[in-house]
C-alpha positions, -999 to +999 in steps of 0.1 A: +050+105-049+063+077-026+042+046-026+047+015-004+035-018-019+028-045+007+020-079-008+034-113-001+033-123-038+064-112-057+047-111-091+020-088-078+045-065-061+067-063-092+038-058-115+023-029-095+058-013-091+065-016-128+032+002-137+035+029-111+072+036-118+064+042-154+059+077-142+090+097-134+074+112-103+067+079-085+091+061-062+082+027-047+092+006-018+080-029-010+071-051+019+064-088+019+044-092+051+024-070+076+052-066+101+076-054+074+049-030+060+045-014+094+083-010+098+088+004+063+058+028+066+071+043+098+107+045+085+101+056+049+069+077+054+053+071+021+026+093+005+004+063-001+003+026+010-011-002-011-017-029+014-029-064+007-054-075+034-041-111+035-005-108+046+016-132+067+030-123+102+005-095+106-027-091+086-032-061+063-060-049+086-038-052+117-009-036+099-031-007+087-043-002+123-007-001+136+004+023+109-025+046+115-017+046+152+017+062+145+011+080+112-026+088+110-022+110+079-008+083+055-036+072+032-039+034+029-056+016+001-064-019+009-060-043-020-077-075-028-067-102-053-099-098-073-088-064-087-065-068-117-031-054-110-029-034-142-062-018-134-052-009-099-019+006-110-033+025-140-062+038-118-038+053-093-014+067-120-042+084-139-059+097-108-091+077-113-086+059-080-077+081-051-069+068-016-093+076+011-078+085+045-097+066+073-091+074+109-076+047+131-106+044+153-129+027+128-110-004+119-088+011+091 
């Protein structure tokens, strides 16, 4: 599974990547702002995007909308700082938290 992690905080990105890549079947890429998230999503075509809603240059909401405009089938999981990183990573790895695909027309 290819997962794009978009967050402007290095420690959060590296922590999530470390947890996710503990599985051999997970490959991660990272973005530090909304604009870079859009570019990497369209270029790399991940299976899942973890997208912080508060990103510089382009908000997570606007980045998600732009990604969905071009790649409507990529599931995007919006992240918030209130969810512990280990919980988020482990939830995805274990299958407890599954991304929900939302169409671009409803503010994804």
